[in-house]
Biopython code that builds the backbone (N, CA, C, O; Angstrom):
import numpy as np
from Bio.PDB.StructureBuilder import StructureBuilder

atoms = [
    (1, "MET", "N", (0.824, -1.196, 0.000)),
    (1, "MET", "CA", (0.000, 0.000, 0.000)),
    (1, "MET", "C", (0.868, 1.259, 0.000)),
    (1, "MET", "O", (0.504, 2.270, -0.601)),
    (2, "GLY", "N", (2.008, 1.192, 0.672)),
    (2, "GLY", "CA", (2.894, 2.345, 0.720)),
    (2, "GLY", "C", (3.427, 2.728, -0.643)),
    (2, "GLY", "O", (3.544, 3.915, -0.945)),
    (3, "SER", "N", (3.752, 1.752, -1.473)),
    (3, "SER", "CA", (4.288, 2.079, -2.797)),
    (3, "SER", "C", (3.214, 2.703, -3.680)),
    (3, "SER", "O", (3.527, 3.532, -4.534)),
    (4, "PHE", "N", (1.947, 2.318, -3.487)),
    (4, "PHE", "CA", (0.865, 2.932, -4.258)),
    (4, "PHE", "C", (0.764, 4.420, -3.938)),
    (4, "PHE", "O", (0.605, 5.239, -4.844)),
    (5, "ILE", "N", (0.853, 4.770, -2.676)),
    (5, "ILE", "CA", (0.776, 6.178, -2.270)),
    (5, "ILE", "C", (1.991, 6.951, -2.783)),
    (5, "ILE", "O", (1.862, 8.095, -3.217)),
    (6, "GLU", "N", (3.167, 6.329, -2.734)),
    (6, "GLU", "CA", (4.374, 6.982, -3.246)),
    (6, "GLU", "C", (4.247, 7.258, -4.736)),
    (6, "GLU", "O", (4.599, 8.344, -5.196)),
    (7, "ILE", "N", (3.751, 6.292, -5.493)),
    (7, "ILE", "CA", (3.611, 6.470, -6.942)),
    (7, "ILE", "C", (2.527, 7.494, -7.244)),
    (7, "ILE", "O", (2.680, 8.298, -8.164)),
    (8, "LEU", "N", (1.442, 7.480, -6.492)),
    (8, "LEU", "CA", (0.387, 8.476, -6.681)),
    (8, "LEU", "C", (0.928, 9.881, -6.419)),
    (8, "LEU", "O", (0.653, 10.802, -7.189)),
    (9, "CYS", "N", (1.681, 10.050, -5.362)),
    (9, "CYS", "CA", (2.303, 11.344, -5.074)),
    (9, "CYS", "C", (3.305, 11.724, -6.163)),
    (9, "CYS", "O", (3.417, 12.895, -6.527)),
    (10, "ALA", "N", (4.024, 10.741, -6.678)),
    (10, "ALA", "CA", (5.009, 11.003, -7.734)),
    (10, "ALA", "C", (4.336, 11.468, -9.012)),
    (10, "ALA", "O", (4.903, 12.273, -9.750)),
    (11, "VAL", "N", (3.144, 10.977, -9.284)),
    (11, "VAL", "CA", (2.416, 11.416, -10.478)),
    (11, "VAL", "C", (1.928, 12.847, -10.296)),
    (11, "VAL", "O", (1.963, 13.636, -11.240)),
    (12, "LEU", "N", (1.477, 13.187, -9.107)),
    (12, "LEU", "CA", (0.955, 14.529, -8.858)),
    (12, "LEU", "C", (2.075, 15.552, -8.657)),
    (12, "LEU", "O", (2.080, 16.606, -9.294)),
    (13, "ILE", "N", (3.026, 15.238, -7.768)),
    (13, "ILE", "CA", (4.171, 16.110, -7.481)),
    (13, "ILE", "C", (5.388, 15.197, -7.329)),
    (13, "ILE", "O", (5.619, 14.656, -6.247)),
    (14, "PRO", "N", (6.160, 15.021, -8.384)),
    (14, "PRO", "CA", (7.249, 14.025, -8.387)),
    (14, "PRO", "C", (8.205, 14.063, -7.198)),
    (14, "PRO", "O", (8.502, 13.001, -6.652)),
    (15, "PRO", "N", (8.705, 15.217, -6.764)),
    (15, "PRO", "CA", (9.652, 15.180, -5.638)),
    (15, "PRO", "C", (9.041, 14.658, -4.335)),
    (15, "PRO", "O", (9.750, 14.089, -3.506)),
    (16, "VAL", "N", (7.744, 14.846, -4.150)),
    (16, "VAL", "CA", (7.105, 14.382, -2.920)),
    (16, "VAL", "C", (7.102, 12.857, -2.857)),
    (16, "VAL", "O", (7.381, 12.279, -1.806)),
    (17, "GLY", "N", (6.789, 12.200, -3.977)),
    (17, "GLY", "CA", (6.805, 10.746, -4.008)),
    (17, "GLY", "C", (8.181, 10.183, -3.722)),
    (17, "GLY", "O", (8.318, 9.189, -3.008)),
    (18, "VAL", "N", (9.200, 10.817, -4.279)),
    (18, "VAL", "CA", (10.575, 10.368, -4.038)),
    (18, "VAL", "C", (10.973, 10.645, -2.592)),
    (18, "VAL", "O", (11.655, 9.829, -1.972)),
    (19, "PHE", "N", (10.554, 11.783, -2.050)),
    (19, "PHE", "CA", (10.862, 12.118, -0.660)),
    (19, "PHE", "C", (10.271, 11.103, 0.309)),
    (19, "PHE", "O", (10.907, 10.762, 1.306)),
    (20, "LEU", "N", (9.071, 10.616, 0.034)),
    (20, "LEU", "CA", (8.431, 9.657, 0.931)),
    (20, "LEU", "C", (9.248, 8.376, 1.070)),
    (20, "LEU", "O", (9.241, 7.747, 2.128)),
    (21, "ARG", "N", (9.950, 7.988, 0.010)),
    (21, "ARG", "CA", (10.746, 6.766, 0.084)),
    (21, "ARG", "C", (12.184, 7.023, 0.527)),
    (21, "ARG", "O", (12.717, 6.272, 1.343)),
    (22, "PHE", "N", (12.822, 8.073, 0.002)),
    (22, "PHE", "CA", (14.261, 8.253, 0.204)),
    (22, "PHE", "C", (14.631, 9.392, 1.142)),
    (22, "PHE", "O", (15.798, 9.510, 1.515)),
    (23, "GLY", "N", (13.698, 10.221, 1.531)),
    (23, "GLY", "CA", (14.031, 11.372, 2.371)),
    (23, "GLY", "C", (14.762, 12.434, 1.559)),
    (23, "GLY", "O", (14.527, 12.577, 0.359)),
    (24, "LEU", "N", (15.644, 13.175, 2.214)),
    (24, "LEU", "CA", (16.357, 14.272, 1.544)),
    (24, "LEU", "C", (17.669, 13.811, 0.927)),
    (24, "LEU", "O", (18.667, 14.529, 0.996)),
    (25, "GLY", "N", (17.685, 12.646, 0.336)),
    (25, "GLY", "CA", (18.891, 12.112, -0.287)),
    (25, "GLY", "C", (19.089, 12.618, -1.696)),
    (25, "GLY", "O", (18.371, 13.501, -2.165)),
    (26, "LEU", "N", (20.059, 12.054, -2.356)),
    (26, "LEU", "CA", (20.401, 12.434, -3.723)),
    (26, "LEU", "C", (19.224, 12.258, -4.674)),
    (26, "LEU", "O", (19.021, 13.086, -5.562)),
    (27, "GLU", "N", (18.453, 11.200, -4.503)),
    (27, "GLU", "CA", (17.318, 10.947, -5.387)),
    (27, "GLU", "C", (16.299, 12.077, -5.320)),
    (27, "GLU", "O", (15.744, 12.486, -6.341)),
    (28, "PHE", "N", (16.054, 12.580, -4.106)),
    (28, "PHE", "CA", (15.095, 13.685, -3.941)),
    (28, "PHE", "C", (15.568, 14.929, -4.661)),
    (28, "PHE", "O", (14.808, 15.548, -5.406)),
    (29, "TRP", "N", (16.837, 15.304, -4.441)),
    (29, "TRP", "CA", (17.346, 16.537, -5.032)),
    (29, "TRP", "C", (17.402, 16.450, -6.552)),
    (29, "TRP", "O", (17.136, 17.435, -7.241)),
    (30, "LEU", "N", (17.741, 15.290, -7.072)),
    (30, "LEU", "CA", (17.750, 15.107, -8.522)),
    (30, "LEU", "C", (16.338, 15.196, -9.077)),
    (30, "LEU", "O", (16.124, 15.800, -10.128)),
    (31, "SER", "N", (15.381, 14.607, -8.392)),
    (31, "SER", "CA", (13.986, 14.698, -8.813)),
    (31, "SER", "C", (13.496, 16.142, -8.785)),
    (31, "SER", "O", (12.792, 16.577, -9.696)),
    (32, "LEU", "N", (13.862, 16.883, -7.751)),
    (32, "LEU", "CA", (13.470, 18.286, -7.647)),
    (32, "LEU", "C", (14.074, 19.108, -8.784)),
    (32, "LEU", "O", (13.391, 19.936, -9.388)),
    (33, "LEU", "N", (15.336, 18.882, -9.070)),
    (33, "LEU", "CA", (16.007, 19.598, -10.154)),
    (33, "LEU", "C", (15.362, 19.286, -11.505)),
    (33, "LEU", "O", (15.104, 20.191, -12.299)),
    (34, "LEU", "N", (15.106, 18.013, -11.759)),
    (34, "LEU", "CA", (14.472, 17.641, -13.026)),
    (34, "LEU", "C", (13.057, 18.193, -13.138)),
    (34, "LEU", "O", (12.617, 18.542, -14.233)),
    (35, "THR", "N", (12.344, 18.275, -12.029)),
    (35, "THR", "CA", (10.992, 18.838, -12.054)),
    (35, "THR", "C", (11.041, 20.333, -12.333)),
    (35, "THR", "O", (10.141, 20.860, -12.986)),
    (36, "PHE", "N", (12.069, 21.029, -11.856)),
    (36, "PHE", "CA", (12.215, 22.445, -12.176)),
    (36, "PHE", "C", (12.478, 22.645, -13.667)),
    (36, "PHE", "O", (12.024, 23.632, -14.246)),
    (37, "PHE", "N", (13.203, 21.721, -14.291)),
    (37, "PHE", "CA", (13.459, 21.823, -15.722)),
    (37, "PHE", "C", (12.222, 21.524, -16.544)),
    (37, "PHE", "O", (12.120, 21.962, -17.690)),
    (38, "GLY", "N", (11.300, 20.798, -15.988)),
    (38, "GLY", "CA", (10.058, 20.455, -16.671)),
    (38, "GLY", "C", (9.364, 19.353, -15.898)),
    (38, "GLY", "O", (10.017, 18.492, -15.307)),
    (39, "PHE", "N", (8.061, 19.380, -15.902)),
    (39, "PHE", "CA", (7.314, 18.405, -15.104)),
    (39, "PHE", "C", (7.580, 16.981, -15.571)),
    (39, "PHE", "O", (7.753, 16.087, -14.743)),
    (40, "PHE", "N", (7.616, 16.754, -16.879)),
    (40, "PHE", "CA", (7.745, 15.380, -17.382)),
    (40, "PHE", "C", (9.097, 14.731, -17.095)),
    (40, "PHE", "O", (9.119, 13.546, -16.762)),
    (41, "PRO", "N", (10.217, 15.432, -17.202)),
    (41, "PRO", "CA", (11.472, 14.784, -16.793)),
    (41, "PRO", "C", (11.463, 14.373, -15.320)),
    (41, "PRO", "O", (11.952, 13.299, -14.970)),
    (42, "GLY", "N", (10.909, 15.224, -14.461)),
    (42, "GLY", "CA", (10.802, 14.884, -13.044)),
    (42, "GLY", "C", (9.873, 13.713, -12.810)),
    (42, "GLY", "O", (10.147, 12.851, -11.975)),
    (43, "LEU", "N", (8.775, 13.683, -13.547)),
    (43, "LEU", "CA", (7.807, 12.590, -13.427)),
    (43, "LEU", "C", (8.420, 11.267, -13.864)),
    (43, "LEU", "O", (8.287, 10.261, -13.168)),
    (44, "ILE", "N", (9.077, 11.263, -14.991)),
    (44, "ILE", "CA", (9.686, 10.033, -15.506)),
    (44, "ILE", "C", (10.754, 9.528, -14.540)),
    (44, "ILE", "O", (10.817, 8.331, -14.259)),
    (45, "TYR", "N", (11.593, 10.428, -14.032)),
    (45, "TYR", "CA", (12.635, 10.019, -13.093)),
    (45, "TYR", "C", (12.026, 9.476, -11.804)),
    (45, "TYR", "O", (12.477, 8.454, -11.287)),
    (46, "ALA", "N", (11.010, 10.151, -11.286)),
    (46, "ALA", "CA", (10.385, 9.712, -10.027)),
    (46, "ALA", "C", (9.774, 8.334, -10.172)),
    (46, "ALA", "O", (9.957, 7.484, -9.300)),
    (47, "ILE", "N", (9.051, 8.095, -11.253)),
    (47, "ILE", "CA", (8.436, 6.776, -11.463)),
    (47, "ILE", "C", (9.526, 5.709, -11.638)),
    (47, "ILE", "O", (9.407, 4.604, -11.111)),
    (48, "TRP", "N", (10.576, 6.045, -12.375)),
    (48, "TRP", "CA", (11.669, 5.086, -12.592)),
    (48, "TRP", "C", (12.346, 4.726, -11.267)),
    (48, "TRP", "O", (12.600, 3.551, -10.999)),
    (49, "VAL", "N", (12.641, 5.739, -10.433)),
    (49, "VAL", "CA", (13.321, 5.482, -9.155)),
    (49, "VAL", "C", (12.430, 4.660, -8.218)),
    (49, "VAL", "O", (12.916, 3.764, -7.527)),
    (50, "LEU", "N", (11.148, 4.960, -8.195)),
    (50, "LEU", "CA", (10.252, 4.264, -7.271)),
    (50, "LEU", "C", (9.948, 2.843, -7.693)),
    (50, "LEU", "O", (9.605, 2.012, -6.852)),
    (51, "THR", "N", (10.064, 2.543, -8.978)),
    (51, "THR", "CA", (9.735, 1.183, -9.435)),
    (51, "THR", "C", (10.951, 0.292, -9.624)),
    (51, "THR", "O", (10.794, -0.910, -9.838)),
    (52, "LYS", "N", (12.167, 0.846, -9.552)),
    (52, "LYS", "CA", (13.355, 0.006, -9.755)),
    (52, "LYS", "C", (13.672, -0.816, -8.539)),
    (52, "LYS", "O", (14.639, -1.577, -8.544)),
]
sb = StructureBuilder()
sb.init_structure("model")
sb.init_model(0)
sb.init_chain("A")
sb.init_seg("    ")
for serial, (resi, resn, name, xyz) in enumerate(atoms, 1):
    if name == "N":
        sb.init_residue(resn, " ", resi, " ")
    sb.init_atom(name, np.array(xyz, "f"), 0.0, 1.0, " ", f" {name:<3s}", serial, name[0])
structure = sb.get_structure()
């Protein structure tokens, strides 16, 4: 159930979904940076990180 909520958050706001799993680590900051460059790069990265 936790991964469903993480993925749902990642679809709506990508850095939040990554934060729920990894905290303030490298994955979060990279997701935040990619989301600033555009929503879709951040979304794709967040889904990829959460499902790998």
